[in-house]
N, C-alpha and C positions, 0 to 999 in steps of 0.2 A: 501320273495328271496331263489329263487329253489336251493342253496347251504344249506343253514336252512337246509330246505325240506331234502335233501338227508344226512345231519349227523346225524338225527335225524333218517333216515329209520336205517341208520348205528348202530348208537348207540342200534338201538331195537334187534335186528338180531344178536351185539357182541354174541360171545361166552367167552372173558373175557378171554383167552389164559395166553395173557400176552403181553410182549408189546418190539416192534421195534422201534431204530430209525434209520432211512436215514439221511446219511449226505451227506452237496455235496460244493467241493470245491475250491474255488477259485484259479484265475491264477495269478491276483493282474494287469492287464490291461483293468477289463475290464472297460467300457463304460457307455451301457447300460446292467440289465439280464438279458435273456429269464426268466421264468419261470422255474421249477427243472421239466422240460421236463420228464423223466424215470421214479422221483418217483410219477408224478400225472395218472400218468396208472398202474403203480405194486401199487404205494397204495389200492386203490379197491379188488384188488386181495386177499389184505393181509386181511382186515376189512373184508373182505366177508368169511373169513377161521377163524375170532375170532380173531385176534391180534390191539391191541391198537397199533397206528401209531406216530410218529412223528416224524419233518420232520428242520431239522436243514443247513441251509443256509447260509453258512461262506458269501456269497457275500454279501449277506444283511444283515449280522447279523456282529458288531463292535466286541463284548467278546462273540464269539461262543465257543471260548474253556470253558468258564466257566459256558453257554450253555450246551454243551456235554457233562459235567460231571454232573451237578443237571439229566440230559432228562439219562441219562447211571443206576445212582439209582435206579432204580427199570425199566431197562431193562432186558434181555437175550438176545440183539442179535444187534447188528451194522452191515448197510448198506452201500459202500460205493463204489461213483464211480469215475473214470478219466479218461484222458484222455494222452498221451501223453507228459508234459509238466510241467511249477513249478506250475501247481493245484495239483501236485503229494505233493509239500510238505504239504500241508494242510492236503489232504487225508493220508500221512505217521503219518502226528502228529494226527488224530484222531485217529487212530489204534493203537498208545501208547498211548494213553490215558485210549479207553478203554483193552489195556491188562496190567493199571498200576492200573484199580480200583481193590477195596478186594471183588471180588467175579464173578464169568465165566459170559463172554462174548464172543460168537461166534458172530465172526468179517467174515461179507461175502463179496464180491470184485466181485464190478460189471465193465462193463463199455469197451472200445474199446482196451486200453490201458489192463487190468487184462486180456480178452479175445483174447486179439494178442502174451503176454505175461503171461500166468497167473504162473510158473515157479518162475518169480523175487517173487511174491506175499508171497510164500511157503517160499523160500530162505531165506529170507528177517526177518520168523518169523510174519509177520502180519497180516496174515488170514487164517481160516478159509478155507471158503469154495472159489472157487470164478464161479463165473455165465459167460458162452460163448455164448452171442449174447441175444437177449429176453430173458429176466425172469420172465413172467405173473405169468404162469402156473409149474416153478419149484421153485418157489423160497415158493410159500407156501407148496407146500408137506418139502420141505429142513427143515420148521420151524417146520414142526408137527414132524418131526422127532427128530431134538435139541430138542425142550419145552417134546416132550411128552417120551424123552427118548427110539425110534425104530431104526432099522435100518434101511439103505436110500435103495432102493428100487437098484437093481442088474437095470434095463432097464430105470431107471433115465437119462437123456440126456442132453448137453452143463454143466454138472457141478460136479467141480476136488474137492476133499478134500484132507486130510491125516490120510492112512492109516499106525499104526505103524512106521510113519515116511518114509512114498513112497506117491509119489502124483498116488491118486485112480481117476476113474471115466471116465465118457465120454468126451472126445478133440471134439463130433462132436457138433458145435452150434447148437442155435438151430436157427428154420427159422424165418422170421419180420412176425408175423402177427397183425390182426386190425382189422379186421371185429368183433368186438365184443364191446357190448353195454356199456359198464360200461364210465361213465361221469367221469371227469379226476378229480381230488379229490383236487380241488381249498378250498377246508373249509378245507383245513388243512397248508395255507398258508392263508401269510397276501399282501392281491392282492397291495395292494398301494406300497409296497416295489420295485416292480415291472413295475410301471408306469413308463413312462419316462416323457419327457417334453413333448415332439410329440403324448402321448398316442397312446403310437402305442402296439401290442400283439402279438407274434409268436402263429404261426396253423399250429399245420400238420396232414393232413387232408390222409396221404398214408405214408407209412412204406418201405423202402428198397427199390433198384434201378436196372434194365434189366442191367444195364449198366458196362463193368468193364474196367475205365480208372484205368490207373496202379499205380496212384499217391493217390489214394482216397482209405480212410481208413472206406467207411461205412459198405466192409464187406457183407453183406447183397444181395447177387444177386436175390432176389424174390421176387416179390412187393405182400403187401395187400394195400387194399383199406379201409378207416372207408366205411360201406353202409349210401346213402343217409339222411334218417333221424337221422342218427347218428348226422353226421357231420350236418345234419339241428339246430338239436337241440344242440349240445357245439359253434356251431360259432354266436346263439342267448342265449345264456348266454351270453359271452364275449361282446356282442352287445348288448343285452341291460340286464344285469343282472353288466356287471362289466361292462358297458355303457365305454368300448373303444371304439375312430374315426377312427383306423387305423387299419388295420390287414396286417401282412406279414406270407404270407403262405410258410411254409420251408423247402415243398416236394422238395426231388434234383429233379425231376422232372415231376414237379405238370401243368405244360399247356403239355406234351404230352398225355393224356386222355383231348378231348373237350368236351366230354359228359357229364364229371363232375364238369370240369373248368366252360361249362356256366350255371352249372346247382345254381356253388357255385355264381357266374355274377349275374343270375336273382335271386337268396334271399339278396344279400347283397345290390342289386341296388334298391327298395326303402328305406332305411337307407341311404337319401339324402344328411346326412352330416361324411359321410364315404368314407373314401380307401382303395386301397388293392394295394398286390403289390405280386411275384410270382418268383420263379425259374424256367430255362428256358433252353433246347438247341437251338443250336444256327439254327436248322430246327424249329424257332417258325414262320418265318417264312412264311411256303409251310401247316402247319398243321391248318387254317382255311382258312375259306371265310372274304370276303372284314362284311359282315355284320356279323358274330360273330368279327371282333375286332370293329368292330366302336362302337357294343352290349354293349364289354368289356372296351371300354374306359367311355361309358355314366353310366356304374355303377360304376367306381370309381378309374378301374387301374390306376395308375400311375407313377409308374414304374417296370421295366421283368429285371430281376438279372439273367444273363448269365458267366458261368465261362468260357470262351472266353482261356484262358491260354496261348496262343500261337500265331502268326500272321506264325508259317511257317509250312508249308506243312506237312514238312518230322518231328519235333517235333509231329505234331499232328497226325501221324501213329506213333511214338514210345509210344503216349500215349492210342493210344485205342482209342480216345475220337469218331470216326464213325460219325467226323461232318468236311467241308469244310470250310473254310477259306470263302468263296462267302459268306456262308450263312450266316454268320454272317452282312456283309457289307449289303444281301438282308435286314437282317432282323433290323439290322439297319436303312437302309429307311424308313422299314413298320413305326418304331415305330416312329421314324419323324414324318409323314403323320400324325402321330393319339396324337402327340402331347404329348405322354409318353415320361417319362426319359428311358434312356436304361441302365444302371450297367452292369458295361464289368470286370470282373478282369481279372489278368493275375498272370502269377506264371514266374517265372525266376531263371536261374542258375540251371538247372534240370539235370539228370543227359544226360551224352552224345549228349549234346544240342552245337553248337560253335558259335562264335561269328556273322557268317550270319546265322544263325538263329533268333539272337536277333534283329537284325539290322531288318527281314520280322517282327515281334513282334513290334520292333517302328513305319514302315510303317502304318502297322494294326493300332494299336489305333492312329495314324495321320488321315487317313481314315476315320475310323469313327467318328473320332469330326471333322471333313468337312461335312460329312455327316446328321450325329445327333448332332446338338451342345448343346441338353441335356443330352447327354450321359455324366457319370460319371465314371472314371477312377478308379482302385483300383489297387498296388500292393500288389503282396507274395509273398516273396523268398522260393524257394524250398524247405518245411521240410522232412524229410525222416519219414513215418510213417511205422510200425515195421506192419510185415504180409500183406505189398503192393508189387509190382511187381517191382515197385523199386527203392523201399528200398532194397530188395534183387540186382538192377540195382546200386546202388552207392555202396552198401557194395565190390561184383565184382569188382568194378574201383578203388576202396582202402577207404573208407569211415569206419572207426570206430562205430561202434552202442555203445551207452553205457549200462551197463551189469548187472544193479539193478536197481530199481527205486531209489534210492538218486540221481544217474549220470544221470536218465532219467529227473528229474525234474531241473535240474543242465543246461542242453543247453539254448541256447539263440533262441528265437521263434519270432524277430522283424523285420518285411519287412524292415530294413536298415543295408547293408554291412558290417559297418564299426559296427558294433553289435554280427556281426554273426564270428565267428573265422572256425568250424566244415564244409565249405563246400569240403572237399577233396578230395571230388568227382572228379573235373576241375581239370586241369593239372596247375598249377601255373601263370602261362603266359598268358593262356588262359583267369583266372579270373583275372588278372590283368587285361588286357585290359576289358574286360568286364565292372570291373566297373570301371572303365577312359570312357565309353560311355555312364551308367546306368546314373551315377552320374551326367555327362556334361549332361542330358535330362530330368533329375526328381527335379535337384538339392537336396535340403534336402527336402525329402519327405514325403508326407504331407497326414494322410487317412483321410476320410467321415468326422469323427466326426470333425478332429482338421479344416478340411474348413469348414465344418457349426460353428463350435467356432468362427471362424476367420471373418464371411461373405462371404467366397470365395464363398459359396454354400450353396444353398436352399433345403433341404430337401422336398418332394414334399408331403409330411408326412407331415410336419406341417402343423396343426389343423385349420391356418390361411391362405391354401393354396386355393385358386378355386377351387373345384370338379366340378362346370363344366366346358360342351364342347361344341364349336358348332358341334354337328353333323352333316355329308356330305348329310345325308338320314334318314331320321324316317322310314322307310320304318320296319315292325318289326322283329325281328330278328327267324332263322327259327325255324319249330317248335322241341323240343326235341331227338321225334327220328330222325333226320337228325343234328341234333348238328354235330356227327361225320366225316358227310359230307366231311371236308377237311382233313381231314389227309392223310397222306403219308409220314413217317416217317421212315425210312432205321435204 
């Protein structure tokens, strides 16, 4: 097995400097858990630097507190990641466990929330370092400084720490880098704990997003792609070694670069039992030729995910989506002709959204459903995420955000209005009418996993679903140097 070989190679090269524990918090709302990507990318860099790495994922470990305390006994550092929600609860608890040990444990935070609001971590005395943005190249340097008791380099970027009671360091986050050849550290986790009923695994082939949607917390507007030889190797590990039969490409703009998408399709096509899906922009319909669309379907494409967000041209402009309502309609037509599911998510109750805007969204949802019966419509009530333009807009309109880690962990994040009391950026009378229309349209809203469990939705990634399709033409795909022929992205 390739993972065993990787482990042997790392053990042979290890300098045994010390041990670090990487903790992944749970939100309590998980249905199917992704593998802990941030740590699978980070760990190889730490191992190459000579450190022993342990990953504790509270999403799959019921007794994670006991495991954490035991692992920290021979560790000198703890890494924590978190978003801006209930997963902060176990993240805070993990920090407190480390603080309560009878030895000094250096606590290092990363992830979106800490990157956006690093001072909160220091104000609550829950961390010694905060990393802003990807940390594969900076984390080992800081570990060396801590373990070897060296001074921190003045020119290190994207790292903050306390010095004489004052937060110092660089507040400039590190840019997305992904074109390195280190295999994710699958050897540090039990992959079976992440295997879903449909045997689906998520994968990132690129990092970052070039678009600047005002609500999005991606944070990295540069994009870094894995090299072809690298993603070929990693995808084969998932299919051949780990035996996954469905792959979800989670790149925010996976379909943006036709040459790499078609390369992935060619890679997967020989595995007749493997299906795949990915995330696209509304411009999907004009980024490929008919031959390319048919070849993707033949290779196992079963679903394409779109963050539509709104059917209102005015709101699409406010969000800086750079996609038109008509684009989603045309993409729905393309997918319907291919027999591919369209997975479309929508966002509701955004700052400056009116009831008229809401009605535009409902009308688009009905139109898409009429065009493509295979569509899956998903709802999300807007949640202000720190360090985004729409978050700032919500504050301008009256939203009072949480002020510390604990209060951030307590806010509601559901897609049911009756469970949200924080939508203060909308006027009360407008919100009241909005909710009445929403409940009248959707009734008791159900998420996809609920619909699937109740038999109302058939997941195309299901292993029993047929991958085959009657291809309208047996004409071979274009040569690789012609794959980008269909791209016209604004």
